[in-house]
C-alpha positions as CSV (number, residue, x, y, z in Angstrom):
1,M,-8.8,19.0,-11.8
2,R,-6.9,19.4,-8.4
3,V,-8.0,16.0,-7.3
4,L,-6.9,14.5,-10.6
5,K,-3.4,16.1,-10.1
6,N,-3.2,14.9,-6.5
7,Y,-4.1,11.5,-7.6
8,L,-1.3,11.4,-10.2
9,Y,1.1,12.7,-7.6
10,S,-0.1,10.1,-5.1
11,V,0.3,7.3,-7.6
12,G,3.8,8.6,-8.4
13,Y,4.7,8.9,-4.7
14,Q,3.3,5.4,-3.7
15,V,4.9,3.8,-6.7
16,L,8.2,5.5,-6.0
17,N,8.2,4.0,-2.5
18,M,8.1,0.5,-4.1
19,I,9.8,1.2,-7.5
20,L,13.3,0.5,-6.0
21,P,12.7,-3.2,-5.1
22,L,10.7,-3.6,-8.4
23,I,13.6,-2.3,-10.6
24,T,16.3,-4.0,-8.6
25,G,14.3,-7.1,-7.9
26,P,15.6,-9.2,-10.7
27,Y,19.2,-8.1,-10.1
28,V,19.1,-8.6,-6.3
29,A,17.3,-11.9,-6.5
30,R,20.0,-13.2,-8.8
31,V,22.9,-11.8,-6.8
32,L,21.7,-12.6,-3.3
33,G,19.7,-15.8,-4.1
34,P,16.7,-17.1,-2.3
35,K,18.5,-17.3,1.1
36,G,19.8,-13.7,0.9
37,V,16.4,-12.4,-0.1
38,G,14.9,-14.4,2.6
39,I,17.2,-13.1,5.4
40,N,16.3,-9.5,4.3
41,T,12.6,-10.3,4.2
42,Y,12.5,-12.2,7.6
43,T,14.6,-9.6,9.5
44,G,12.6,-6.8,7.9
45,A,9.4,-8.6,9.0
46,V,10.5,-8.8,12.6
47,T,11.5,-5.1,12.6
48,Q,8.1,-4.2,11.2
49,Y,6.4,-5.2,14.4
50,F,8.1,-2.4,16.2
51,V,7.6,0.0,13.2
52,L,3.9,-0.6,13.5
53,F,3.9,0.4,17.2
54,A,6.0,3.5,16.5
55,G,3.5,4.5,13.8
56,L,0.5,4.2,16.1
57,G,-2.0,4.8,13.3
58,I,-1.0,8.4,12.8
59,A,-0.8,8.0,9.0
60,L,-4.6,7.9,8.9
61,Y,-5.4,9.9,12.0
62,G,-3.0,12.8,11.2
63,N,-4.2,12.9,7.6
64,R,-7.8,13.3,8.7
65,Q,-7.1,15.8,11.6
66,I,-4.9,18.0,9.3
67,A,-7.6,18.0,6.7
68,Y,-10.1,19.4,9.2
69,V,-7.9,22.5,10.1
70,K,-5.9,23.1,6.9
71,G,-7.6,26.5,6.4
72,D,-6.3,27.9,9.7
73,P,-2.5,28.1,9.7
74,H,-2.3,28.6,13.5
75,Q,-4.6,25.6,14.3
76,L,-2.7,23.6,11.7
77,S,0.6,24.2,13.4
78,I,-0.8,23.3,16.8
79,T,-2.4,20.1,15.5
80,F,0.8,19.0,13.7
81,W,3.0,19.5,16.7
82,E,0.6,17.8,19.1
83,I,0.4,14.7,16.8
84,Q,4.1,14.7,16.0
85,F,5.0,14.8,19.8
86,I,3.0,11.6,20.3
87,K,4.7,9.9,17.4
88,T,8.2,10.9,18.7
89,I,7.3,9.3,22.0
90,T,6.1,6.1,20.5
91,T,9.1,5.9,18.2
92,V,11.5,6.3,21.1
93,C,9.6,3.6,23.1
94,A,9.6,1.2,20.1
95,F,13.3,1.7,19.6
96,V,14.0,0.9,23.2
97,A,11.9,-2.1,23.1
98,F,13.6,-3.4,19.9
99,S,17.0,-2.8,21.6
100,I,15.9,-5.0,24.6
101,Y,14.7,-7.7,22.1
102,L,18.1,-7.6,20.4
103,I,19.8,-8.6,23.7
104,F,17.9,-11.9,23.7
105,V,17.9,-12.8,20.0
106,K,20.6,-15.0,18.6
107,E,19.8,-15.5,14.9
108,Y,20.4,-12.8,12.3
109,K,21.2,-10.2,15.1
110,F,23.5,-8.1,12.8
111,Y,21.0,-7.8,10.1
112,L,18.2,-6.9,12.6
113,L,20.4,-4.2,14.0
114,L,20.7,-2.7,10.6
115,Q,17.0,-2.9,9.9
116,S,16.4,-0.8,13.1
117,A,16.8,2.3,10.9
118,Y,13.3,1.7,9.7
119,I,12.1,2.3,13.3
120,L,13.9,5.6,13.5
121,A,12.5,6.7,10.0
122,T,9.0,6.3,11.3
123,G,9.5,9.1,13.8
124,F,10.6,11.4,10.9
125,D,7.7,10.4,8.6
126,I,5.5,13.5,8.2
127,S,4.0,12.6,4.8
128,W,0.6,12.6,6.6
129,L,0.9,16.3,7.0
130,Y,1.3,17.0,3.3
131,E,-1.4,14.5,2.4
132,G,-3.8,16.3,4.8
133,V,-3.2,19.7,3.1
134,E,-3.3,18.0,-0.3
135,D,0.2,18.9,-1.3
136,F,1.1,15.6,-2.9
137,K,3.7,17.2,-5.2
138,K,6.0,17.9,-2.3
139,T,6.3,14.3,-1.2
140,F,6.8,13.1,-4.7
141,T,9.5,15.5,-5.8
142,R,11.5,15.3,-2.5
143,N,11.7,11.6,-2.6
144,T,12.5,11.1,-6.3
145,L,16.2,12.2,-5.9
146,V,16.7,9.9,-2.8
147,R,15.2,6.9,-4.6
148,I,17.3,7.4,-7.6
149,V,20.5,7.7,-5.6
150,S,19.7,4.5,-3.7
151,L,19.0,2.7,-7.0
152,V,22.4,3.6,-8.3
153,L,24.1,2.5,-4.9
154,I,22.4,-0.9,-5.1
155,L,23.6,-1.5,-8.6
156,T,27.0,-0.3,-7.8
157,L,27.7,-1.8,-4.4
158,V,25.7,-5.1,-4.2
159,H,27.6,-7.7,-6.2
160,K,27.6,-11.0,-4.3
161,Q,25.6,-13.1,-1.8
162,S,27.5,-11.7,1.2
163,D,26.4,-8.2,0.3
164,V,23.0,-8.7,2.1
165,W,24.0,-6.2,4.8
166,V,24.9,-3.6,2.2
167,Y,21.6,-4.0,0.5
168,I,19.7,-3.6,3.9
169,V,21.7,-0.5,4.7
170,I,21.0,1.2,1.4
171,L,17.3,0.5,1.5
172,A,17.0,1.6,5.2
173,A,19.1,4.8,4.6
174,S,17.0,5.7,1.6
175,N,13.8,5.3,3.6
176,L,15.2,7.4,6.4
177,G,16.5,10.1,4.0
178,G,13.3,10.3,2.1
179,Y,11.4,11.2,5.3
180,V,14.1,13.7,6.5
181,A,13.9,15.4,3.3
182,L,10.3,16.6,3.9
183,W,11.2,18.5,7.1
184,P,13.0,21.6,5.6
185,T,9.7,22.8,3.9
186,L,7.7,22.8,7.1
187,R,8.4,26.5,7.6
188,R,6.2,27.3,4.6
189,L,3.2,25.5,6.2
190,L,3.5,26.2,9.9
191,V,3.6,29.4,12.0
192,P,5.2,29.9,15.4
193,I,3.1,28.8,18.4
194,K,3.6,28.8,22.2
195,L,4.4,25.6,24.0
196,S,1.5,26.2,26.3
197,E,-0.9,25.8,23.4
198,L,0.0,22.2,22.9
199,H,-2.2,19.5,24.4
200,P,-1.2,16.3,22.8
201,R,-3.1,14.1,25.2
202,K,-6.4,14.9,23.5
203,H,-5.2,13.0,20.4
204,L,-4.4,9.8,22.3
205,K,-7.8,8.3,22.1
206,G,-8.1,9.1,18.4
207,T,-4.8,7.6,17.5
208,L,-5.3,4.5,19.6
209,I,-8.7,3.9,18.0
210,L,-7.1,3.9,14.6
211,F,-4.0,2.1,15.8
212,V,-5.9,-1.1,16.2
213,P,-7.0,-1.3,12.5
214,Y,-3.7,0.1,11.3
215,M,-1.8,-2.6,13.2
216,T,-4.0,-5.5,12.3
217,L,-4.2,-4.5,8.7
218,N,-0.5,-4.4,8.4
219,I,0.5,-7.2,10.8
220,Y,-0.8,-10.3,9.0
221,P,1.6,-9.9,6.0
222,I,4.3,-9.7,8.5
223,I,3.0,-12.8,10.4
224,N,2.8,-14.7,7.1
225,K,6.6,-14.1,6.5
226,T,7.6,-15.1,10.1
227,L,5.4,-18.2,10.0
228,L,6.7,-19.2,6.6
229,K,10.3,-18.9,7.9
230,H,9.3,-21.0,11.0
231,F,7.6,-23.8,9.1
232,L,9.4,-23.8,5.7
233,G,12.7,-21.9,6.2
234,V,13.9,-18.4,5.4
235,D,13.7,-19.0,1.7
236,A,9.9,-19.3,1.8
237,S,9.8,-15.9,3.4
238,G,11.7,-14.5,0.5
239,Y,9.4,-16.2,-2.0
240,F,6.3,-14.7,-0.4
241,E,7.9,-11.3,-0.2
242,K,8.6,-11.3,-4.0
243,S,5.0,-12.3,-4.8
244,D,3.6,-9.8,-2.2
245,V,5.8,-6.8,-3.5
246,M,4.3,-7.3,-7.0
247,I,0.8,-7.3,-5.7
248,R,1.5,-4.3,-3.5
249,M,3.1,-2.4,-6.4
250,A,0.0,-3.0,-8.6
251,L,-2.3,-2.1,-5.6
252,T,-0.7,1.4,-5.3
253,V,-2.3,2.5,-8.6
254,V,-5.7,1.4,-7.3
255,T,-5.5,2.6,-3.6
256,S,-4.1,6.1,-4.4
257,V,-7.7,7.2,-5.2
258,S,-8.5,6.8,-1.4
259,A,-5.3,8.6,-0.3
260,V,-6.2,11.6,-2.5
261,L,-9.9,11.7,-1.5
262,L,-9.5,11.1,2.3
263,P,-8.8,14.8,3.1
264,H,-11.4,15.9,0.5
265,T,-13.9,13.6,2.2
266,S,-12.9,14.8,5.6
267,K,-13.4,18.4,4.7
268,A,-16.8,17.6,3.1
269,F,-17.8,15.9,6.4
270,A,-16.6,18.8,8.6
271,D,-18.8,21.1,6.3
272,G,-21.9,18.8,6.6
273,K,-21.9,18.0,2.9
274,V,-23.3,14.4,3.1
275,S,-24.5,14.3,-0.5
276,L,-21.0,15.2,-1.8
277,I,-19.5,12.4,0.3
278,K,-21.8,9.8,-1.1
279,K,-21.2,11.2,-4.7
280,L,-17.4,10.9,-4.1
281,L,-17.8,7.3,-2.7
282,K,-19.8,6.2,-5.7
283,T,-17.5,7.7,-8.2
284,S,-14.2,6.5,-6.6
285,F,-15.7,3.0,-6.1
286,G,-16.4,2.9,-9.8
287,Y,-12.9,4.0,-10.8
288,V,-11.2,1.6,-8.3
289,S,-13.3,-1.3,-9.7
290,M,-12.6,-0.3,-13.2
291,M,-8.8,-0.6,-12.5
292,A,-8.7,-3.4,-9.9
293,F,-10.4,-6.1,-12.0
294,P,-8.1,-5.9,-15.0
295,I,-4.9,-5.5,-12.9
296,A,-5.8,-8.4,-10.7
297,L,-6.8,-10.8,-13.4
298,G,-4.1,-9.6,-15.8
299,M,-1.4,-10.4,-13.1
300,A,-3.0,-13.8,-12.5
301,A,-2.8,-14.5,-16.2
302,I,0.9,-13.9,-16.5
303,A,1.9,-15.1,-13.0
304,P,2.7,-18.8,-13.7
305,K,5.9,-18.0,-15.7
306,F,6.6,-14.6,-14.1
307,G,8.6,-15.8,-11.1
308,V,11.3,-17.5,-13.0
309,F,11.4,-14.9,-15.7
310,F,11.7,-12.0,-13.5
311,Y,13.5,-13.2,-10.4
312,G,15.5,-16.2,-11.9
313,E,15.4,-20.0,-11.8
314,G,15.5,-20.2,-8.0
315,F,12.2,-18.4,-7.6
316,A,9.7,-20.7,-9.5
317,P,7.5,-20.9,-6.4
318,V,6.8,-17.1,-6.6
319,G,4.5,-17.7,-9.8
320,P,1.7,-19.8,-8.2
321,A,1.6,-17.7,-5.0
322,M,1.3,-14.6,-7.0
323,M,-1.5,-16.0,-9.2
324,I,-3.5,-16.8,-6.0
325,E,-2.9,-13.5,-4.2
326,S,-3.5,-11.3,-7.2
327,S,-7.3,-11.4,-6.8
328,A,-6.9,-9.8,-3.4
329,I,-6.2,-6.6,-5.3
330,I,-10.0,-6.2,-6.0
331,F,-10.9,-6.6,-2.4
332,M,-8.1,-4.4,-1.1
333,G,-9.1,-1.7,-3.6
334,W,-12.8,-1.8,-2.4
335,S,-11.8,-1.7,1.3
336,S,-9.5,1.3,0.7
337,I,-12.6,3.2,-0.5
338,T,-15.2,2.0,2.0
339,G,-12.6,2.2,4.9
340,N,-10.1,5.0,4.3
341,Q,-12.4,7.3,2.2
342,Y,-15.7,6.7,3.9
343,L,-15.7,5.1,7.3
344,I,-12.7,6.9,8.7
345,P,-13.4,10.5,7.5
346,T,-17.1,10.2,8.5
347,M,-16.1,9.2,12.1
348,Q,-17.2,5.6,11.8
349,S,-13.9,4.1,12.8
350,K,-15.6,1.4,14.8
351,H,-16.8,-0.5,11.8
352,Y,-13.4,0.0,10.2
353,T,-11.6,-1.4,13.3
354,H,-13.9,-4.3,13.6
355,S,-13.4,-5.3,9.9
356,V,-9.6,-5.3,9.9
357,L,-9.4,-6.9,13.4
358,L,-11.7,-9.8,12.4
359,G,-9.9,-10.1,9.1
360,S,-6.5,-10.3,10.6
361,V,-7.7,-12.9,13.2
362,L,-9.1,-14.9,10.3
363,N,-5.8,-14.7,8.5
364,I,-3.8,-15.7,11.5
365,V,-6.2,-18.7,12.2
366,L,-6.0,-19.9,8.7
367,D,-2.3,-19.3,8.2
368,V,-0.9,-22.3,10.2
369,P,-3.1,-25.1,8.8
370,L,-3.0,-23.7,5.2
371,I,0.8,-23.3,5.3
372,I,1.1,-26.8,6.6
373,I,-1.2,-28.2,3.9
374,F,-0.3,-26.0,0.9
375,G,3.0,-24.5,1.9
376,L,3.8,-21.2,0.4
377,N,0.6,-21.1,-1.4
378,G,-1.3,-21.5,1.8
379,A,-0.1,-18.1,3.0
380,A,-1.4,-16.6,-0.2
381,F,-4.8,-18.3,0.2
382,A,-5.1,-16.9,3.8
383,T,-4.3,-13.4,2.6
384,L,-6.9,-13.6,-0.1
385,I,-9.6,-14.9,2.2
386,A,-8.8,-12.3,4.9
387,E,-8.9,-9.3,2.4
388,A,-12.2,-10.7,0.9
389,F,-13.7,-10.8,4.4
390,I,-12.6,-7.2,5.3
391,A,-14.1,-5.8,2.1
392,I,-17.4,-7.6,2.4
393,Y,-17.7,-6.7,6.1
394,Q,-17.3,-3.0,5.3
395,L,-19.7,-3.1,2.5
396,I,-22.3,-4.7,4.7
397,M,-21.7,-2.0,7.5
398,I,-22.4,0.9,5.1
399,S,-25.2,-0.8,3.2
400,G,-27.9,1.2,5.0
401,Q,-26.2,4.5,4.0
402,V,-25.6,4.0,0.3
403,D,-27.6,2.5,-2.6
404,Y,-25.6,-0.4,-4.1
405,S,-28.1,-0.9,-6.9
406,T,-26.5,1.9,-8.9
407,W,-23.1,0.4,-8.5
408,L,-23.8,-3.3,-9.2
409,M,-24.3,-3.3,-13.0
410,D,-21.0,-1.5,-13.6
411,I,-19.2,-3.8,-11.3
412,I,-20.6,-6.8,-13.2
413,K,-19.4,-5.2,-16.5
414,Y,-15.9,-4.7,-15.2
415,C,-15.7,-8.3,-13.9
416,V,-17.0,-9.8,-17.2
417,A,-14.6,-7.7,-19.2
418,A,-11.6,-8.7,-17.1
419,I,-12.6,-12.4,-17.2
420,I,-12.7,-12.3,-20.9
421,M,-9.2,-10.5,-21.0
422,F,-7.8,-13.1,-18.6
423,C,-8.8,-15.9,-20.9
424,F,-7.0,-14.5,-23.9
425,V,-3.9,-13.4,-21.9
426,F,-3.6,-16.7,-20.0
427,F,-3.8,-18.6,-23.3
428,A,-1.3,-16.5,-25.0
429,S,1.1,-16.6,-22.0
430,S,0.8,-20.4,-21.8
431,M,1.7,-20.7,-25.5
432,L,4.6,-18.3,-25.6
433,T,8.1,-18.3,-23.8
434,M,8.1,-15.3,-21.5
435,T,10.5,-12.6,-22.6
436,I,10.3,-8.8,-22.2
437,L,8.8,-8.6,-25.7
438,T,6.1,-11.2,-25.1
439,L,5.3,-9.7,-21.7
440,V,4.8,-6.3,-23.2
441,L,2.7,-7.8,-26.0
442,E,0.6,-9.7,-23.5
443,I,-0.1,-6.6,-21.4
444,M,-1.1,-4.7,-24.6
445,L,-3.3,-7.5,-25.7
446,G,-5.0,-7.5,-22.3
447,A,-5.5,-3.7,-22.2
448,I,-7.0,-3.7,-25.8
449,I,-9.4,-6.5,-25.1
450,Y,-10.5,-5.0,-21.8
451,L,-11.0,-1.5,-23.4
452,V,-13.0,-2.9,-26.3
453,C,-15.2,-4.8,-23.9
454,L,-15.8,-1.6,-21.9
455,F,-16.6,0.2,-25.0
456,L,-19.2,-2.4,-25.9
457,M,-20.7,-2.7,-22.5
458,K,-20.8,1.1,-21.8
459,P,-20.4,1.4,-18.0
460,A,-21.1,4.8,-16.4
461,T,-17.4,5.6,-16.0
462,N,-17.0,5.8,-19.8
463,K,-19.0,9.1,-19.9
464,Q,-17.1,10.5,-16.8
465,L,-13.7,9.5,-18.3
466,K,-14.7,11.2,-21.6
467,R,-15.7,14.4,-19.8
468,A,-12.5,14.4,-17.8
469,A,-10.5,13.9,-21.1
470,F,-12.2,16.8,-22.8
471,S,-11.7,19.0,-19.8
472,I,-7.9,18.3,-19.8
473,I,-7.7,18.9,-23.5
474,N,-9.6,22.2,-23.2
475,R,-7.3,23.3,-20.4
476,V,-4.2,22.5,-22.4
477,R,-5.5,24.4,-25.4
478,S,-6.3,27.4,-23.3
C-alpha cells in the first residue's frame, strides 16, 4: 500500500514539474509564436549542458545511497551532507564555466543569462533525499503552490511576442523556488553531525560512474534541439520541444514506477533479498508495459491533427514528429525499469552506463544525416532508434539473471490490444475535426477498447489489479 501511495505521489510530482508548460502551452505558443518558443527552447538547451554537469548524476546516486542508510538518522545525515557538498562544488564550477561562455557568445546572450537560474537551481535540488527515504508527499505538496503561482504569473504577465524574457524568468524562478522550498523540512530528517565526520571524496567515484549515463541519457534531446537550430533555424527547435514535451509528459506516468521502487529495490539488495528484487522487476515491468503500449499508440493515433489543434496554425510540423517519437515511450518505460530499478540498485551500473552511452552516440551519429534528409522528423526518428537500442541492450544484459518467458505472453497481449485500439482511434481521428470534445471522446474510445481487449485476453496483471482494488476498498471500509 505504501508503494502505491508513493507511486501516486511520484506521478503527481513528476507531472507537476511538466504540467506548467502543458497547461500554458497553447497560450504561450499562440502569444510568442514559433520564433519566441524556439528562442526559449534553444537557449534552454544550451543552458542544460551546464545543468547536466552541475547535477553530476546525483539524482540517481544520491537516491540509492540514501535508501541504503535511511534507517540510521546519523548515517543518513552524514551521507546527505557529503553528497550535497559535492553537488554544491559542481554547481559553482558549472556556473563559472557558463559565465565564461557568455563572454564569447553573441546570439541571444540576454536570454541565456536569464536561463542561468536553472544552473543555480540544480544546487538546491534535494528531491533525491526525499525520494531515497520514500517521502514523496513532501516534494509533491511543497511544489504545488509554487507551480500554481507561476501558472498565474504566465497568464497574467505574458501577452506579446516580446515577452519571451518574462516567460523565461517565470519558469526559471518557479523551478528555483520549488527546490528551495524543500530545504526548511530538512531538520525533521537530519541530526547534528561533526564536520570531521564528513568524507565527501568517497562518493566521487560513485557519482562519476553514474554521471556518464546520466549525462548521455539527457544530452541527446539537447543536441537534437541545438542541431535543429543549426540546420533548420530556431523555429525547428521550438517544434521539436513542443513534440518532446508531450512525450515526456506522458512518460512520467510510466516511469514513476521506477522512481518509487528504486529505493525499495536498493534496500532489498542491501538486505540480500534477491528473490524479492526479481519479483519487483517482473511486476513493475508488467505494469509499465500495460501503460506504455496504449499511451504510446494512443498518442500516435491523435498526433497528426494535435499540433495545430493544441498549439495553433503555426505549429503543424509538431504532429508528424510527435507521431514518430511517441513509440519511444515503450522503450523508455522498459529501460526505466531495467536500468533505474534493477541495474543501478543491484550495483550493475556498468551495463547501464554502456547502454546509454552507446545509445547516445548512436543518436548523435544518426542526427545529422536524418535531419538533413527528413528535417524535423529526422530528429524524432533518431530519438526513437536510440531509445529502442538502450532498452534492448539492457534487456540482453540481464537476460541471464531473469526468466523472460513468463513476461513475453503478457507483453504480446498488451501490444495486440494497443494496436487494435490504435486502429479505431486513428480512424476516428482522421474522420473528425479535432476539438476538445472529439479529443476527449477519442481518448475514452481508446481506453474502452484497450480495457475490453485486456479483459478478453486476461494478462496476469488483471488478477494483480483486482487484488489491489479489493485491498484499497477494504481499507477504505475499515
